[in-house]
Kinemage of the C-alpha trace (Angstrom):
@kinemage 1
@onewidth
@group {chain A} dominant
@subgroup {mainchain}
@vectorlist {calphas} color= white
{ca met a 1} P 53.859 -18.986 36.487
{ca ser a 2} L 52.023 -15.961 35.141
{ca val a 3} L 48.374 -14.908 35.158
{ca gln a 4} L 46.465 -12.627 32.808
{ca ala a 5} L 42.942 -11.441 33.624
{ca val a 6} L 40.550 -9.490 31.416
{ca leu a 7} L 37.410 -7.988 32.943
{ca thr a 8} L 34.814 -6.547 30.539
{ca gln a 9} L 31.399 -5.022 31.051
{ca glu a 10} L 28.710 -4.893 28.367
{ca lys a 11} L 25.558 -3.197 29.653
{ca tyr a 12} L 24.377 -5.746 32.264
{ca leu a 13} L 26.868 -8.511 31.487
{ca arg a 14} L 30.136 -8.809 33.403
{ca arg a 15} L 32.641 -11.087 31.664
{ca val a 16} L 35.847 -12.455 33.194
{ca glu a 17} L 38.613 -14.185 31.228
{ca val a 18} L 41.634 -15.575 33.087
{ca thr a 19} L 44.642 -17.343 31.555
{ca val a 20} L 47.243 -19.042 33.756
{ca his a 21} L 50.591 -20.083 32.275
{ca thr a 22} L 52.120 -22.925 34.306
{ca arg a 23} L 55.334 -24.900 33.923
{ca gly a 24} L 55.869 -26.981 30.825
{ca glu a 25} L 54.035 -24.656 28.434
{ca gln a 26} L 50.688 -25.572 30.003
{ca phe a 27} L 47.890 -22.977 29.771
{ca leu a 28} L 44.758 -22.993 31.928
{ca his a 29} L 41.954 -20.820 30.600
{ca gly a 30} L 38.647 -19.851 32.154
{ca ile a 31} L 35.801 -17.665 30.896
{ca ala a 32} L 32.641 -16.785 32.796
{ca ala a 33} L 29.903 -14.209 32.413
{ca ser a 34} L 26.969 -13.109 34.582
{ca asn a 35} L 25.348 -9.905 35.780
{ca asp a 36} L 27.490 -9.804 38.950
{ca trp a 37} L 31.278 -9.428 39.162
{ca glu a 38} L 31.622 -11.737 42.149
{ca val a 39} L 29.705 -14.573 40.483
{ca ser a 40} L 31.664 -14.189 37.235
{ca ile a 41} L 35.028 -14.265 39.003
{ca asn a 42} L 34.080 -17.263 41.173
{ca asp a 43} L 32.799 -19.243 38.165
{ca cys a 44} L 35.973 -18.473 36.210
{ca ile a 45} L 38.223 -19.537 39.087
{ca glu a 46} L 36.241 -22.783 39.533
{ca lys a 47} L 36.869 -23.667 35.884
{ca ile a 48} L 40.592 -23.036 36.267
{ca val a 49} L 40.737 -25.089 39.479
{ca gln a 50} L 39.106 -28.039 37.679
{ca gln a 51} L 41.706 -27.836 34.901
{ca leu a 52} L 44.508 -27.509 37.456
{ca gln a 53} L 43.377 -30.639 39.320
{ca lys a 54} L 43.354 -32.603 36.061
{ca val a 55} L 46.853 -31.422 35.104
{ca lys a 56} L 48.178 -32.057 38.614
{ca gly a 57} L 46.810 -35.617 38.484
{ca lys a 58} L 48.619 -36.216 35.203
{ca trp a 59} L 51.889 -34.871 36.633
{ca gln a 60} L 51.563 -37.060 39.718
{ca glu a 61} L 50.708 -40.140 37.642
{ca arg a 62} L 53.762 -39.591 35.477
{ca lys a 63} L 55.894 -39.180 38.589
{ca arg a 64} L 54.539 -42.440 40.098
{ca arg a 65} L 55.579 -44.417 37.023
{ca ala a 66} L 59.199 -43.247 37.193
{ca thr a 67} L 61.620 -45.690 38.845
{ca ser a 68} L 63.617 -44.326 41.711
{ca val a 69} L 67.013 -45.515 42.939
{ca arg a 70} L 65.374 -46.120 46.305
{ca thr a 71} L 62.871 -48.559 44.791
{ca met a 72} L 65.451 -50.739 43.050
{ca pro a 73} L 65.519 -54.381 44.200
{ca pro a 74} L 68.045 -55.165 46.931
{ca ala a 75} L 71.443 -56.651 46.156
{ca pro a 76} L 71.791 -60.467 46.288
{ca ala a 77} L 72.676 -62.001 49.661
{ca ala a 78} L 76.352 -62.320 50.618
{ca gly a 79} L 76.187 -66.130 50.735
{ca ala a 80} L 74.678 -66.455 47.251
{ca ala a 81} L 76.514 -68.496 44.636
{ca pro a 82} L 78.419 -66.537 41.986
{ca arg a 83} L 76.635 -65.972 38.702
{ca arg a 84} L 77.905 -67.806 35.667
{ca ser a 85} L 76.863 -67.682 32.034
{ca pro a 86} L 74.670 -70.551 30.813
{ca pro a 87} L 76.447 -73.598 29.357
{ca gly a 88} L 77.239 -73.108 25.697
{ca gly a 89} L 76.337 -69.444 25.964
{ca gly a 90} L 79.709 -68.295 24.720
{ca gly a 91} L 79.942 -65.490 27.269
{ca arg a 92} L 82.591 -64.930 29.885
{ca ala a 93} L 82.045 -66.386 33.350
{ca cys a 94} L 81.885 -63.970 36.257
{ca ala a 95} L 83.977 -64.749 39.315
{ca ala a 96} L 81.642 -62.838 41.649
{ca ser a 97} L 78.132 -61.429 41.501
{ca pro a 98} L 77.853 -57.923 40.000
{ca leu a 99} L 77.621 -54.805 42.119
{ca pro a 100} L 74.116 -53.360 42.677
{ca gly a 101} L 72.979 -51.284 39.719
{ca gln a 102} L 75.333 -52.918 37.209
{ca ala a 103} L 73.501 -54.649 34.410
{ca asp a 104} L 76.455 -55.178 32.064
{ca val a 105} L 77.851 -58.567 33.150
{ca gly a 106} L 79.443 -59.591 29.851
{ca gly a 107} L 81.472 -56.402 29.442
{ca arg a 108} L 80.354 -55.736 25.847
{ca gly a 109} L 77.839 -52.969 26.476
{ca arg a 110} L 74.632 -52.717 24.521
{ca ala a 111} L 74.136 -56.015 22.690
{ca gly a 112} L 77.719 -56.133 21.441
{ca arg a 113} L 77.600 -52.793 19.633
{ca gly a 114} L 80.699 -50.664 19.850
{ca gly a 115} L 80.754 -47.107 21.058
{ca arg a 116} L 80.703 -45.249 24.331
{ca arg a 117} L 79.535 -46.679 27.608
């Protein structure tokens, strides 16, 4: 993260420009002007804080949508019947239920396409 601040004075006007560079090529920019340095700086920082809260909310929302290994459904019970392919399905029958996290039951990979696994 880096911050650049420009303070300018034109007769009775004090202008503050602040640019904050955050992760992911995100820039937060605030400009404020008044006849007092303290008011100009506070107004500029308030604008940047508002932008930061909006960006932080977007980052958190994106993070909430991601699926974690911890949130995966539990494995089937030990006494459950073994999974078999539907009748006439043409697939191979499984002797036991798959291990947790394994989606490839038929052994062919992605819809029968060749290539790496």
